[in-house]
C-alpha positions in Angstrom: 0.0 0.0 0.0 1.4 3.4 -1.0 1.9 6.1 1.6 -0.9 8.2 0.1 -3.4 5.3 0.0 -2.4 4.3 3.6 -3.0 7.9 4.7 -6.4 7.9 3.0 -7.3 4.6 4.6 -6.5 5.7 8.1 -7.9 9.1 7.6 -11.2 7.6 6.7 -11.1 5.1 9.6 -10.3 7.9 12.1 -12.9 10.3 10.8 -15.8 7.9 10.8 -18.5 8.2 13.5 -21.2 5.7 14.0 -24.3 7.6 14.9 -26.7 4.7 15.2 -26.4 1.0 14.7 -28.9 -1.9 14.3 -30.8 -2.7 17.4 -30.4 -6.5 17.0 -27.4 -8.7 16.4 -26.4 -10.4 13.1 -28.3 -13.5 12.2 -26.4 -16.6 13.4 -27.8 -19.1 10.8 -28.4 -16.9 7.8 -27.3 -13.7 6.0 -28.2 -10.3 7.4 -28.8 -7.2 5.2 -28.0 -3.9 7.0 -29.3 -0.7 5.5 -26.7 2.0 5.9 -26.9 5.8 5.5 -23.5 7.4 5.2 -23.3 11.2 5.4 -20.1 12.8 4.1 -19.1 16.4 3.7 -17.3 17.1 0.4 -13.6 18.0 0.8 -13.7 21.0 -1.6 -16.9 22.6 -0.2 -18.1 22.7 3.4 -21.7 23.4 2.2 -21.9 20.3 0.0 -22.9 17.1 1.7 -23.1 13.7 0.0 -25.6 11.1 1.4 -25.2 7.5 0.4 -27.8 4.9 1.1 -27.1 1.2 0.5 -27.0 -2.3 1.7 -24.3 -4.1 3.5 -24.8 -7.9 3.6 -23.3 -9.7 6.6 -22.8 -13.3 5.4 -23.8 -16.2 7.7 -21.2 -16.6 10.4 -19.1 -19.8 10.5 -17.4 -21.5 13.3 -13.7 -22.3 12.8 -12.6 -25.2 15.1 -9.1 -26.3 15.9 -9.5 -29.3 13.6 -10.3 -27.0 10.7 -7.4 -24.8 11.5 -5.1 -27.8 11.2 -6.4 -28.4 7.7 -5.9 -24.8 6.5 -3.2 -24.2 3.9 -1.1 -21.5 5.6 0.8 -20.8 2.4 3.4 -18.1 2.7 3.1 -17.9 6.5 5.7 -20.6 6.8 6.4 -23.9 8.5 6.1 -22.4 12.0 2.5 -21.3 11.3 1.7 -24.7 10.0 3.1 -26.3 13.1 1.1 -24.0 15.3 -2.1 -24.8 13.4 -1.4 -28.5 13.8 -0.8 -28.0 17.6 -4.1 -26.1 17.9 -5.9 -28.9 16.1 -4.5 -31.4 18.6 -4.6 -29.5 21.9 -7.0 -26.5 21.8 -10.2 -28.5 22.0 -12.2 -25.7 23.4 -11.1 -23.1 21.0 -13.9 -21.6 18.8 -13.5 -18.7 16.4 -16.4 -17.1 14.6 -15.6 -16.1 11.0 -17.6 -13.2 9.6 -17.9 -12.1 6.0 -19.4 -9.0 4.4 -20.5 -8.0 0.9 -21.1 -4.4 -0.2 -24.0 -4.4 -2.6 -23.1 -1.3 -4.7 -25.8 -2.0 -7.2 -28.3 -0.9 -4.6 -26.5 2.3 -3.9 -28.4 5.6 -3.8 -26.3 8.7 -3.8 -27.3 12.4 -3.7 -25.7 15.7 -2.9 -27.3 18.4 -0.7 -26.3 22.0 -0.3 -26.6 22.6 3.5 -24.6 22.3 6.7 -23.8 18.7 7.5 -25.6 18.9 10.9 -28.8 19.9 9.2 -28.5 17.1 6.7 -27.7 14.6 9.4 -30.8 15.6 11.4 -33.0 15.1 8.4 -31.5 11.7 7.7 -32.0 10.7 11.4 -35.7 11.8 11.2 -36.3 9.9 7.9 -34.6 6.7 9.2 -36.5 6.9 12.5 -39.8 7.1 10.6 -39.0 3.8 8.9 -38.7 1.9 12.2 -36.1 -0.3 10.6 -34.2 -2.4 13.2 -31.5 -3.1 10.7 -30.6 0.5 9.9 -27.3 2.3 10.6 -26.3 5.9 10.3 -22.7 7.1 9.9 -20.7 10.3 9.4 -17.7 9.7 7.3 -15.4 11.0 4.5 -16.3 11.4 0.9 -13.2 9.6 -0.4 -12.6 6.7 0.2 -16.1 6.4 1.6 -16.1 2.6 1.4 -13.6 2.5 4.1 -16.0 4.2 6.5 -18.2 1.1 6.4 -15.3 -0.8 8.1 -16.4 1.1 11.3 -19.9 -0.3 10.9 -18.6 -3.9 10.2 -16.4 -3.8 13.4 -19.4 -2.5 15.4 -21.7 -5.2 14.1 -19.2 -8.0 14.9 -18.5 -6.6 18.4 -22.2 -6.3 19.1 -23.1 -9.7 17.7 -20.3 -12.1 18.5 -21.4 -13.1 22.0 -25.0 -13.7 20.9 -23.9 -15.7 17.8 -21.6 -17.8 19.9 -24.4 -18.6 22.4 -26.6 -19.5 19.5 -24.0 -21.9 18.2 -23.5 -23.4 21.6 -27.2 -23.9 22.1 -27.5 -25.5 18.6 -24.6 -27.9 19.6 -26.4 -28.8 22.8 -29.7 -29.4 21.0 -27.9 -31.6 18.4 -26.2 -33.6 21.2 -29.5 -34.1 23.0 -31.2 -35.2 19.8 -28.3 -37.7 19.1 -28.5 -39.1 22.6 -32.3 -39.5 22.3 -31.8 -41.3 18.9 -29.2 -43.6 20.4 -31.4 -44.5 23.3 -34.3 -45.2 20.9 -31.9 -47.4 18.8 -30.9 -49.4 21.8 -34.6 -49.9 22.7 -35.4 -51.1 19.1 -32.4 -53.4 19.0 -33.3 -55.0 22.3 -36.7 -55.9 20.7 -35.3 -56.8 17.3 -31.8 -58.3 17.1 -31.5 -57.6 13.4 -31.1 -53.9 14.3 -27.9 -54.5 16.4 -25.5 -54.0 13.5 -27.2 -50.7 12.6 -26.8 -49.6 16.2 -23.1 -50.4 16.1 -22.7 -48.4 12.9 -24.5 -45.4 14.5 -22.2 -45.4 17.4 -19.0 -45.7 15.3 -20.1 -43.1 12.8 -20.7 -40.6 15.6 -17.5 -41.4 17.4 -19.3 -42.7 20.4 -18.3 -46.4 20.3 -16.1 -46.3 23.4 -18.7 -44.4 25.4 -21.4 -47.0 24.7 -19.2 -50.1 24.2 -20.1 -51.8 27.5 -23.8 -51.1 27.1 -23.7 -52.4 23.5 -22.1 -55.7 24.4 -24.5 -56.2 27.3 -27.3 -55.8 24.7 -25.6 -58.4 22.5 -25.2 -60.8 25.3 -28.8 -60.4 26.4 -30.0 -61.0 22.8 -28.1 -64.3 22.7 -26.0 -63.3 19.7 
């Protein structure tokens, strides 16, 4: 990155103010479309204000586990990075990282210029957005160029606001799936106790879900009771 572009980037980041953000957190199991309103004063005229309205799509979050980290091609990061990823895959069983992705849908962008003081323009935007009663709206003050960088502030805020809730949703889903699996296994044991032809299917279920050792004693007790 050239010095000029680096300056422009950090200038945009440091001069972006989030006025209001969505009231809810990002969807855990689906995409979320956030409607943003970016108010920017033109650099060459203090009475010219550009308002941009558009959509920022937050893609469905994904859980990165230690096992998946160990499968990542670290490429140019080197052998040490690969060794660390392998170590995480083997030892950091409780590690969970949420990966977020965003897409800026420029085709939906609406842009207009107003001749007025930026405070007056901002007040009107706030009034208009409030009338929409949109829980997925966000208002920002930023710079006219590079204005796309201003949306980084919104992305960071969305992730910070949503990460804890998303993680809780993932954990609850995991608990629900575990409970459902245990219920299915209990039902399979019951059916196999009544019909010996289902014992092999029960064994496959246990092995496919990595639960053979946990249920091994119970399984062989069933086999013995069935006279197999």
